[in-house]
All heavy atoms as an XYZ file, in Angstrom:
611
protein
N      29.173    -21.545     -8.394
C      29.850    -21.268     -7.140
C      30.268    -22.604     -6.521
O      29.446    -23.461     -6.273
C      28.893    -20.511     -6.214
C      29.381    -20.379     -4.806
S      28.201    -19.531     -3.748
C      29.242    -18.264     -3.124
N      31.532    -22.762     -6.296
C      32.064    -23.962     -5.655
C      32.672    -23.567     -4.315
O      33.427    -22.601     -4.228
C      33.153    -24.614     -6.515
C      32.637    -25.252     -7.762
C      32.017    -26.577     -7.444
C      31.658    -27.290     -8.726
N      31.042    -28.551     -8.496
N      32.338    -24.307     -3.288
C      32.890    -24.084     -1.956
C      33.746    -25.280     -1.590
O      33.421    -26.415     -1.942
C      31.763    -23.905     -0.941
C      30.792    -22.761     -1.212
C      29.629    -22.814     -0.240
C      31.505    -21.430     -1.115
N      34.810    -25.034     -0.862
C      35.680    -26.130     -0.450
C      35.478    -26.426      1.033
O      35.079    -25.556      1.806
C      37.137    -25.786     -0.731
O      37.475    -24.555     -0.119
N      35.740    -27.662      1.381
C      35.685    -28.072      2.784
C      37.077    -28.548      3.158
O      37.650    -29.414      2.493
C      34.659    -29.193      3.013
C      33.253    -28.672      2.730
C      34.762    -29.740      4.436
C      32.160    -29.699      2.886
N      37.619    -27.949      4.212
C      38.924    -28.356      4.729
C      38.697    -29.191      5.972
O      37.901    -28.822      6.843
C      39.771    -27.134      5.053
C      40.103    -26.306      3.825
C      40.923    -25.068      4.141
O      41.121    -24.757      5.342
O      41.361    -24.406      3.177
N      39.387    -30.312      6.062
C      39.250    -31.225      7.201
C      40.554    -31.337      7.969
O      41.625    -31.394      7.371
C      38.867    -32.624      6.720
C      37.429    -32.852      6.299
C      37.291    -34.201      5.630
C      36.509    -32.765      7.495
N      40.424    -31.371      9.263
C      41.561    -31.644     10.143
C      41.075    -32.606     11.220
O      39.886    -32.675     11.501
C      42.069    -30.367     10.802
C      42.687    -29.378      9.839
C      43.218    -28.146     10.550
O      43.497    -28.214     11.771
O      43.347    -27.109      9.887
N      42.004    -33.297     11.832
C      41.649    -34.189     12.931
C      42.287    -33.660     14.213
O      43.459    -33.268     14.220
C      42.041    -35.652     12.645
C      41.449    -36.570     13.687
C      43.523    -35.806     12.490
C      41.447    -38.037     13.305
N      41.487    -33.608     15.257
C      41.954    -33.142     16.557
C      42.684    -34.268     17.280
O      42.572    -35.443     16.916
C      40.757    -32.709     17.421
C      40.092    -31.437     16.950
C      40.869    -30.207     17.371
O      40.728    -29.763     18.520
O      41.625    -29.697     16.513
N      43.400    -33.930     18.345
C      44.110    -34.930     19.132
C      43.166    -35.940     19.759
O      43.522    -37.091     19.974
C      44.938    -34.248     20.223
C      46.121    -33.479     19.684
C      46.921    -32.809     20.782
O      46.728    -33.122     21.971
O      47.769    -31.968     20.433
N      41.918    -35.499     20.046
C      40.950    -36.410     20.669
C      40.207    -37.269     19.645
O      39.315    -38.031     19.992
C      39.948    -35.631     21.524
C      39.092    -34.661     20.724
O      39.210    -34.620     19.481
O      38.295    -33.941     21.349
N      40.570    -37.146     18.358
C      39.975    -37.974     17.323
C      38.798    -37.345     16.591
O      38.335    -37.896     15.600
N      38.323    -36.209     17.076
C      37.226    -35.539     16.371
C      37.753    -34.864     15.111
O      38.925    -34.513     15.030
C      36.564    -34.482     17.253
C      35.829    -35.030     18.441
C      35.186    -33.928     19.241
N      36.212    -32.981     19.706
C      35.955    -31.764     20.168
N      34.716    -31.329     20.231
N      36.929    -30.976     20.560
N      36.861    -34.692     14.169
C      37.206    -34.017     12.926
C      36.664    -32.591     12.948
O      35.566    -32.348     13.441
C      36.620    -34.758     11.723
C      37.296    -36.069     11.468
C      36.871    -37.219     12.108
C      38.374    -36.153     10.597
C      37.498    -38.431     11.890
C      39.007    -37.360     10.375
C      38.571    -38.501     11.018
N      37.454    -31.676     12.418
C      37.035    -30.289     12.238
C      36.861    -30.087     10.744
O      37.748    -30.425      9.955
C      38.093    -29.291     12.735
C      38.404    -29.507     14.203
C      37.641    -27.860     12.487
C      39.560    -28.656     14.689
N      35.722    -29.533     10.365
C      35.488    -29.196      8.962
C      35.183    -27.715      8.882
O      34.426    -27.176      9.688
C      34.328    -30.011      8.397
N      35.802    -27.058      7.915
C      35.597    -25.624      7.718
C      35.374    -25.345      6.241
O      35.883    -26.059      5.374
C      36.812    -24.849      8.209
N      34.587    -24.300      5.984
C      34.401    -23.800      4.623
C      35.062    -22.424      4.603
O      34.481    -21.440      5.077
C      32.899    -23.717      4.261
C      32.727    -23.140      2.856
C      32.248    -25.089      4.365
N      36.295    -22.338      4.115
C      37.052    -21.088      4.215
C      36.434    -19.903      3.475
O      36.664    -18.757      3.859
C      38.420    -21.438      3.631
C      38.271    -22.748      2.959
C      37.059    -23.414      3.488
N      35.625    -20.164      2.463
C      35.008    -19.073      1.715
C      33.888    -18.382      2.489
O      33.456    -17.295      2.110
C      34.436    -19.588      0.377
C      35.467    -20.130     -0.573
C      35.755    -21.628     -0.379
O      35.264    -22.228      0.592
O      36.485    -22.168     -1.213
N      33.415    -19.019      3.567
C      32.330    -18.445      4.363
C      32.809    -18.321      5.808
O      32.894    -19.322      6.526
C      31.061    -19.313      4.300
C      30.642    -19.561      2.853
C      29.926    -18.651      5.086
C      29.471    -20.500      2.711
N      33.125    -17.112      6.245
C      33.604    -16.922      7.616
C      32.618    -17.492      8.645
O      31.407    -17.328      8.510
C      33.703    -15.399      7.751
C      33.856    -14.905      6.350
C      33.055    -15.851      5.500
N      33.163    -18.188      9.622
C      32.336    -18.719     10.700
C      31.835    -20.133     10.487
O      31.259    -20.728     11.389
N      32.038    -20.694      9.302
C      31.588    -22.063      9.065
C      32.711    -23.008      9.481
O      33.651    -23.270      8.745
C      31.162    -22.290      7.595
C      30.791    -23.748      7.371
C      29.992    -21.387      7.252
N      32.594    -23.471     10.714
C      33.575    -24.359     11.332
C      32.811    -25.276     12.272
O      32.100    -24.791     13.163
C      34.616    -23.549     12.116
C      35.674    -24.352     12.845
C      36.718    -24.870     11.860
C      36.341    -23.490     13.896
N      32.919    -26.577     12.063
C      32.136    -27.530     12.854
C      33.001    -28.723     13.260
O      34.051    -28.979     12.670
C      30.905    -28.035     12.063
C      29.947    -26.908     11.760
C      31.324    -28.739     10.792
N      32.528    -29.438     14.269
C      33.157    -30.675     14.714
C      32.266    -31.852     14.373
O      31.038    -31.731     14.364
C      33.367    -30.665     16.232
C      34.481    -29.781     16.693
C      34.238    -28.477     17.094
C      35.784    -30.253     16.745
C      35.259    -27.659     17.541
C      36.818    -29.450     17.182
C      36.551    -28.154     17.579
O      37.566    -27.352     18.009
N      32.883    -33.000     14.156
C      32.149    -34.245     13.965
C      32.984    -35.397     14.481
O      34.209    -35.316     14.523
N      32.308    -36.478     14.871
C      33.033    -37.648     15.359
C      33.600    -38.487     14.223
O      34.509    -39.278     14.420
C      32.131    -38.497     16.255
C      31.859    -37.826     17.576
C      30.623    -37.259     17.832
C      32.838    -37.740     18.551
C      30.366    -36.620     19.035
C      32.602    -37.107     19.757
C      31.361    -36.543     19.997
N      33.044    -38.299     13.006
C      33.573    -38.959     11.812
C      33.768    -37.897     10.735
O      33.220    -36.788     10.828
C      32.597    -40.023     11.267
O      31.398    -39.368     10.824
C      32.263    -41.069     12.328
N      34.527    -38.259      9.703
C      34.707    -37.333      8.583
C      33.360    -37.004      7.951
O      33.071    -35.846      7.649
C      35.613    -37.950      7.516
C      37.073    -37.918      7.840
C      37.906    -38.463      6.700
O      37.492    -39.364      5.969
N      39.106    -37.926      6.550
N      32.542    -38.027      7.754
C      31.251    -37.836      7.109
C      30.355    -36.908      7.919
O      29.667    -36.045      7.359
C      30.546    -39.187      6.899
C      31.238    -40.104      5.905
C      32.452    -40.834      6.498
O      32.696    -40.825      7.701
N      33.228    -41.444      5.635
N      30.363    -37.059      9.237
C      29.545    -36.197     10.087
C      30.031    -34.744     10.009
O      29.227    -33.815      9.891
C      29.572    -36.680     11.536
C      28.736    -35.818     12.461
C      28.836    -36.231     13.921
O      29.845    -36.856     14.324
O      27.903    -35.915     14.664
N      31.330    -34.560     10.055
C      31.887    -33.206      9.990
C      31.573    -32.560      8.646
O      31.194    -31.387      8.587
C      33.397    -33.244     10.236
N      31.700    -33.310      7.571
C      31.398    -32.771      6.240
C      29.922    -32.402      6.136
O      29.574    -31.316      5.661
C      31.799    -33.780      5.144
C      33.326    -33.878      5.064
C      31.202    -33.386      3.790
C      33.833    -35.030      4.212
N      29.037    -33.282      6.589
C      27.596    -33.013      6.523
C      27.227    -31.776      7.339
O      26.438    -30.935      6.892
C      26.810    -34.228      7.007
N      27.815    -31.650      8.525
C      27.535    -30.481      9.356
C      28.048    -29.196      8.706
O      27.387    -28.162      8.758
C      28.163    -30.645     10.747
C      27.435    -31.628     11.634
C      28.108    -31.696     12.996
C      27.336    -32.544     13.977
N      27.964    -32.525     15.308
N      29.229    -29.256      8.086
C      29.788    -28.078      7.420
C      28.920    -27.679      6.226
O      28.650    -26.493      6.017
C      31.224    -28.343      6.973
N      28.471    -28.651      5.457
C      27.608    -28.356      4.317
C      26.302    -27.718      4.787
O      25.851    -26.722      4.224
C      27.310    -29.629      3.520
C      28.517    -30.150      2.768
C      28.279    -31.516      2.168
O      27.569    -32.354      2.716
N      28.899    -31.762      1.017
N      25.700    -28.289      5.821
C      24.432    -27.764      6.326
C      24.589    -26.340      6.864
O      23.770    -25.465      6.579
C      23.878    -28.687      7.408
N      25.644    -26.102      7.623
C      25.863    -24.769      8.169
C      26.143    -23.755      7.059
O      25.629    -22.637      7.081
C      26.999    -24.775      9.190
C      27.303    -23.431      9.848
C      26.057    -22.837     10.522
C      28.445    -23.582     10.851
N      26.930    -24.146      6.069
C      27.222    -23.250      4.948
C      25.934    -22.869      4.224
O      25.722    -21.698      3.901
C      28.205    -23.912      3.981
N      25.064    -23.829      4.006
C      23.791    -23.534      3.338
C      22.925    -22.612      4.181
O      22.261    -21.709      3.649
C      23.051    -24.824      3.011
C      23.692    -25.677      1.913
C      23.000    -27.024      1.818
C      23.662    -24.948      0.581
N      22.926    -22.803      5.500
C      22.159    -21.914      6.379
C      22.679    -20.479      6.306
O      21.910    -19.527      6.241
C      22.214    -22.414      7.823
C      21.357    -23.621      8.084
C      21.329    -23.965      9.580
N      20.884    -25.330      9.736
C      21.654    -26.368     10.054
N      22.941    -26.178     10.309
N      21.149    -27.574     10.156
N      23.993    -20.337      6.325
C      24.595    -19.005      6.259
C      24.263    -18.341      4.927
O      23.880    -17.167      4.885
C      26.125    -19.074      6.468
C      26.792    -17.744      6.156
C      26.441    -19.502      7.899
N      24.371    -19.078      3.832
C      24.056    -18.518      2.522
C      22.583    -18.138      2.433
O      22.239    -17.082      1.885
C      24.425    -19.509      1.415
C      25.921    -19.793      1.267
C      26.144    -20.884      0.224
C      26.686    -18.539      0.911
N      21.704    -18.961      2.987
C      20.277    -18.648      2.980
C      19.998    -17.371      3.763
O      19.200    -16.526      3.336
C      19.477    -19.815      3.562
N      20.659    -17.206      4.893
C      20.501    -15.984      5.685
C      20.976    -14.760      4.906
O      20.351    -13.703      4.949
C      21.273    -16.087      7.002
C      20.644    -17.007      8.016
C      19.386    -16.428      8.632
O      19.338    -15.212      8.893
O      18.432    -17.200      8.831
N      22.076    -14.904      4.184
C      22.582    -13.793      3.388
C      21.571    -13.384      2.322
O      21.323    -12.194      2.115
C      23.918    -14.161      2.727
C      25.059    -14.259      3.703
C      26.343    -14.725      3.040
O      26.369    -15.123      1.888
N      27.428    -14.687      3.791
N      20.969    -14.361      1.658
C      19.964    -14.055      0.640
C      18.754    -13.395      1.290
O      18.260    -12.366      0.824
C      19.541    -15.338     -0.118
C      18.328    -15.062     -1.015
C      20.702    -15.870     -0.952
N      18.285    -13.969      2.384
C      17.092    -13.464      3.051
C      17.259    -12.031      3.538
O      16.321    -11.241      3.525
C      16.737    -14.381      4.225
C      15.410    -14.075      4.848
C      14.985    -15.115      5.868
O      15.792    -15.986      6.226
O      13.843    -15.036      6.323
N      18.464    -11.671      3.952
C      18.714    -10.339      4.503
C      19.336     -9.369      3.497
O      19.829     -8.306      3.877
C      19.596    -10.446      5.750
C      18.921    -11.165      6.867
N      17.954    -10.584      7.655
C      19.042    -12.441      7.307
C      17.516    -11.464      8.537
N      18.159    -12.602      8.339
N      19.327     -9.757      2.227
C      19.835     -8.870      1.186
C      21.338     -8.705      1.201
O      21.858     -7.705      0.709
N      22.058     -9.658      1.749
C      23.519     -9.576      1.842
C      24.221    -10.528      0.879
O      25.424    -10.723      0.967
C      23.954     -9.900      3.274
C      23.354     -8.978      4.311
C      23.552     -9.483      5.735
O      24.104    -10.581      5.921
O      23.143     -8.768      6.654
N      23.466    -11.109     -0.038
C      24.033    -12.098     -0.952
C      24.990    -11.441     -1.932
O      24.769    -10.323     -2.387
C      22.923    -12.807     -1.714
N      26.039    -12.164     -2.263
C      26.997    -11.679     -3.260
C      26.435    -11.912     -4.651
O      25.521    -12.716     -4.851
C      28.333    -12.435     -3.141
O      28.096    -13.821     -3.445
C      28.939    -12.300     -1.760
N      26.985    -11.220     -5.615
C      26.565    -11.406     -7.006
C      26.755    -12.860     -7.414
O      25.925    -13.436     -8.103
C      27.367    -10.476     -7.919
C      26.943    -10.526     -9.358
C      25.525    -10.023     -9.549
O      25.084     -9.139     -8.845
N      24.818    -10.607    -10.486
N      27.834    -13.478     -6.974
C      28.116    -14.868     -7.321
C      27.028    -15.794     -6.769
O      26.583    -16.710     -7.444
C      29.485    -15.276     -6.772
C      29.925    -16.642     -7.235
C      31.303    -16.998     -6.725
O      31.787    -16.413     -5.770
N      31.928    -17.965     -7.350
N      26.568    -15.539     -5.570
C      25.511    -16.354     -4.982
C      24.199    -16.158     -5.724
O      23.473    -17.110     -5.993
C      25.347    -16.008     -3.497
C      24.247    -16.742     -2.740
C      24.438    -18.251     -2.803
C      24.217    -16.280     -1.297
N      23.911    -14.932     -6.089
C      22.653    -14.646     -6.791
C      22.597    -15.303     -8.167
O      21.515    -15.583     -8.675
C      22.445    -13.142     -6.908
C      22.180    -12.422     -5.588
C      22.116    -10.921     -5.812
C      20.909    -12.929     -4.935
N      23.744    -15.573     -8.773
C      23.737    -16.200    -10.095
C      23.355    -17.675    -10.041
O      23.195    -18.305    -11.080
C      25.106    -16.049    -10.796
O      26.106    -16.682    -10.010
C      25.444    -14.586    -11.022
N      23.170    -18.223     -8.852
C      22.698    -19.601     -8.741
C      21.254    -19.735     -9.214
O      20.799    -20.808     -9.559
C      22.775    -20.085     -7.287
C      24.151    -20.253     -6.698
C      24.043    -20.583     -5.215
C      24.911    -21.341     -7.413
N      20.524    -18.629     -9.217
C      19.104    -18.648     -9.538
C      18.854    -18.017    -10.897
O      19.322    -16.921    -11.171
C      18.312    -17.877     -8.469
C      18.556    -18.411     -7.090
C      19.463    -17.802     -6.247
C      17.896    -19.538     -6.641
C      19.710    -18.292     -4.980
C      18.136    -20.041     -5.379
C      19.039    -19.424     -4.544
N      18.108    -18.714    -11.717
C      17.722    -18.189    -13.021
C      16.336    -17.579    -12.877
O      15.374    -18.274    -12.581
C      17.714    -19.290    -14.059
C      17.466    -18.773    -15.467
C      17.571    -19.855    -16.519
N      18.859    -20.534    -16.413
C      19.014    -21.858    -16.539
N      17.996    -22.633    -16.767
N      20.203    -22.398    -16.425
N      16.254    -16.272    -13.058
C      14.995    -15.549    -12.940
C      14.473    -15.180    -14.318
O      15.251    -15.070    -15.266
C      15.199    -14.267    -12.122
C      15.659    -14.435    -10.677
C      15.949    -13.082    -10.057
C      14.617    -15.180     -9.868
N      13.165    -14.947    -14.442
C      12.647    -14.441    -15.719
C      13.353    -13.133    -16.053
O      13.677    -12.345    -15.154
C      11.165    -14.195    -15.425
C      10.849    -15.050    -14.245
C      12.110    -15.133    -13.450
N      13.628    -12.887    -17.321
C      14.393    -11.692    -17.724
C      13.849    -10.388    -17.150
O      14.616     -9.524    -16.757
C      14.309    -11.704    -19.251
C      14.049    -13.124    -19.603
C      13.259    -13.703    -18.468
N      12.530    -10.246    -17.077
C      11.964     -8.994    -16.581
C      12.211     -8.794    -15.086
O      12.137     -7.678    -14.585
C      10.460     -8.900    -16.888
C       9.607     -9.935    -16.195
C       9.490    -11.268    -16.946
O      10.215    -11.489    -17.933
O       8.680    -12.093    -16.518
N      12.540     -9.857    -14.364
C      12.799     -9.753    -12.934
C      14.282     -9.758    -12.591
O      14.680     -9.296    -11.538
C      12.123    -10.903    -12.179
C      10.606    -10.956    -12.248
C      10.099    -12.186    -11.521
C       9.996     -9.710    -11.660
N      15.101    -10.296    -13.440
C      16.524    -10.486    -13.137
C      17.220     -9.178    -12.813
O      17.891     -9.064    -11.791
C      17.209    -11.184    -14.296
N      17.086     -8.169    -13.639
C      17.758     -6.883    -13.409
C      17.232     -6.216    -12.155
O      17.985     -5.708    -11.342
C      17.568     -5.952    -14.613
O      18.012     -6.643    -15.772
C      18.355     -4.682    -14.461
N      15.933     -6.275    -11.976
C      15.287     -5.668    -10.811
C      15.760     -6.307     -9.505
O      16.096     -5.645     -8.549
C      13.780     -5.843    -10.948
C      12.954     -5.045     -9.986
C      11.477     -5.244    -10.297
O      11.061     -4.945    -11.410
O      10.782     -5.720     -9.389
N      15.850     -7.636     -9.480
C      16.248     -8.353     -8.270
C      17.700     -8.052     -7.905
O      18.017     -7.804     -6.748
C      16.072     -9.853     -8.481
O      16.519    -10.551     -7.356
N      18.578     -8.068     -8.882
C      20.000     -7.808     -8.615
C      20.189     -6.374     -8.155
O      20.926     -6.099     -7.219
C      20.841     -8.113     -9.865
C      20.828     -9.630    -10.119
C      22.258     -7.611     -9.718
C      21.427    -10.053    -11.433
N      19.481     -5.431     -8.761
C      19.604     -4.036     -8.380
C      19.126     -3.811     -6.947
O      19.735     -3.068     -6.190
C      18.805     -3.153     -9.337
N      18.071     -4.491     -6.544
C      17.539     -4.279     -5.200
C      18.445     -4.849     -4.121
O      18.430     -4.384     -2.995
C      16.128     -4.887     -5.081
O      16.199     -6.288     -5.155
N      19.259     -5.847     -4.435
C      20.146     -6.415     -3.423
C      21.448     -5.649     -3.292
O      22.152     -5.809     -2.325
C      20.479     -7.892     -3.736
O      21.085     -7.969     -5.011
C      19.227     -8.753     -3.659
N      21.763     -4.814     -4.259
C      23.040     -4.101     -4.185
C      22.895     -2.710     -3.584
O      23.851     -1.988     -3.455
C      23.653     -4.001     -5.583
O      22.814     -3.245     -6.420
N      21.669     -2.329     -3.188
C      21.470     -0.990     -2.604
C      21.410     -1.051     -1.103
O      21.263     -2.032     -0.497
C      20.174     -0.343     -3.129
O      19.081     -1.204     -2.856
C      20.299     -0.028     -4.601
């Protein structure tokens, strides 16, 4: 799973970073590096919440390699 970060600069010099694949991940930073770091951190928080609440996509779940006897069971439980 690859996520992209889009950067823009505001008139006041702040940077906006967004991860378009994850709705709501939009942050400000005073530097490009700060905006990117904040966007990465927020994206990871959102993805963690999705996993924790059973809302993870199949693509997100494939990030984890589970023992074969658990893999089918885990995927089935998140899709119900």
